[in-house]
C-alpha positions, 0 to 999 in steps of 0.5 A, a space after each residue: 920523375 918519381 916524386 918522394 913520399 909526401 904525407 900531409 895529414 890534418 889528424 893525429 891517429 896513430 893508425 892512420 899514420 901507420 898505413 902503408 902509404 908508399 904503396 898504391 892503394 890497390 895493392 894494400 894487403 886486406 889481411 893488414 889493413 882493416 878495410 870496410 865493406 861500403 858499396 860505392 857507385 861507378 867512379 873514375 878512381 878507386 876508392 876504399 874505406 879503411 877503419 883506423 882508430 874507431 873512425 872511417 876513412 875514405 881513400 881515393 887514389 887519383 893523379 898527383 895534380 887532381 888530389 892536390 886540387 881537390 884537396 884545396 877545394 875541400 879546405 875553401 869549402 870547410 872554411 866556408 861551412 858548406 855541405 862538402 866531405 871534410 878532407 883529412 889529408 893528401 898523400 903524394 906517393 912515391 909512385 908515377 903521378 899517383 897520390 891519395 885524397 883522405 876524407 872523414 867518412 860521413 856517417 850516416 849518409 846514403 848513397 842516391 841508389 840506396 835511397 831511391 831504390 826504396 823511394 819509387 816515383 809514386 812516393 813523390 814527397 819523399 823524392 821532393 825532399 832529395 830534390 830540394 836538397 840538391 837545389 839548396 846544395 847548388 844554391 849554397 855553392 853558387 852563392 859562395 862562387 863555387 862552380 862544381 862542374 859535375 854536380 850529380 846524384 853520384 857526386 852527392 851524399 844525403 843525410 836526414 835532417 829533421 823532416 828535410 834531407 840535406 845533400 852533401 858534395 862528396 867529389 870536387 875534382 871539377 870544382 873551381 872558385 871564383 869571386 862571383 859566378 856569372 849567369 852563363 856559368 850558373 846556367 852551365 852547371 844547371 844544365 850539367 846537373 840536370 842531365 846528370 840527375 836524369 841519368 842517375 834516375 833512369 839508372 834507378 828506374 831500370 834497376 827497379 824495373 819500372 814501366 817505360 810510361 814512367 820515363 817521362 815523369 823521371 825526366 821531368 823530376 830531373 828538371 824539376 831540381 833546376 826549377 827548384 833552384 831557380 825559384 830559391 835563387 830568385 827569392 834570395 835575390 828579389 828586391 821588393 818594394 815596401 811601403 815606409 813604416 810597412 813593418 808587416 811586409 818587412 817582418 814577413 819577408 824576413 821570416 820567410 828567409 829564416 824559414 828557409 834557414 837562412 841567417 841575415 846579414 844585412 837589410 837595406 831599405 833604399 828609396 825608390 825613384 822619387 815616391 819617398 814612401 816607397 823603399 827598395 828592400 835588399 837583404 843580404 843572407 849568411 848560411 843556412 843556419 838561423 835556427 841551429 845558431 839560435 838553438 845552440 846559443 840557448 841550450 849548447 846543442 849542435 844539430 843540423 838546421 832542419 833538426 833545429 828548426 823542429 826542436 826549437 818549434 818544441 822549445 817554444 811550445 815548452 815554453 809557453 807550457 811552462 809560463 801557464 803552469 808557473 803563472 809568470 814570465 819564464 825567461 826564454 834562457 831559463 825555459 831552454 835549460 829546463 826544456 834540455 833536461 826535462 824533455 830533450 834528453 829523455 825523450 831522444 833516448 826513449 825515441 831512439 830506442 823505440 826506433 831500434 837505435 838507428 840513426 841517432 837520438 836527436 834525429 829520432 826525436 824529430 821523427 817522434 815529434 812529426 809523428 805524434 803530431 800527424 797521428 794526432 791530427 788523424 785521431 783528432 786529439 793528442 795521442 800521447 807519447 806511449 801510442 807515438 812510442 809504439 807506433 815508431 817501434 812498429 814502423 806503423 806511421 803516416 805515409 806521408 812522415 819523413 820517418 818513413 824512410 829513416 829504416 833504411 838507415 845502417 849504423 856504421 858499427 854494423 858495416 862488415 870488414 872487407 873479405 880479402 878474396 873480393 880484392 883481387 885482380 878483377 877490381 877496376 878503377 871503378 872501385 871496390 865492388 863497384 856496381 855489384 849489388 849488396 850482399 843478402 840481408 844488407 841494406 
């Protein structure tokens, strides 16, 4: 039985509401709908990107049961503030078992192919940032009782966050919630992830025409994601024994958790056996928002955890300088407001301009701070703002700087409209332009 149109949108966008929701996505007229040309990798379902009321939306055509399931999972992930694309709606179409899932386009994000095509295996430190992001994403999901079932590079988008990369789930078709995950469920997810990541890395290596002798290292990279995951999981669930009143050991443990970005929910110290002087330390952590929450409380800035880590260090340095300059104690809240107006706002715009206005001003300032520190380390003295701005503008920066990968970003405004002749009968369920290389001149 063919269903009636059931349109459920969480946004009030007139142009989005006015799209031809009754028709199959493959039949939408590109002369009437503002498609955007965003290359996608292989997909089980047709995916297209539409601009409406100045925003970009990803539309995926899939069976009704799967669409409803993925919509529900993504809603739950949003409630838990997990790194997944934000769902905007689901449309049950008056077509035999067809529906559309609508999600917000994740701006300033990369597909793994685009990123890794510019980062060969020799650039291990930068590839490591990507693998760290994959491991942390899976840790976050498993801590919240989410079994992914199809963790892969292809189902993940990546976004720069300070000196780190943050991974975002973009395909939740196979995901499921449980009160908790068993060790067997987690292990199965890790095995699926390792196999999928290995396939994705080998695909990029073939595209880059890397020599066969590089393949063993690539397979090891895939297995390294599981090792990174295991290290983080073990650290979070470790219960060290500390001496009664050993504030140094307790403080060190808490700082290490904060350095990973985890906010603390509860700390318990329980007697270890009959030895009253020994305590077992159990720490319950919340989300990876420690630095971002602190920065927001002081300045009102809402940024990623990686960016907040860098900016909080800069704020602390400024606070120390301000107190030496004035010769009196300055409350942190007052120093934060001075830093915001006198340092962050003008310097983030300066860094953004020097970097060609690519990405966003906050990330540009994070790059500026890292480059200045690295150049000063090389020179043996502070090189200053002018030399740093010039280095950023000329792309002449240290190889190990996270900013070296910033220049693959493409501003959303530069994404071209889809040529109508490209949307012909040759398209398959793999999606628009699936497997086709980008046009010359595009990244």
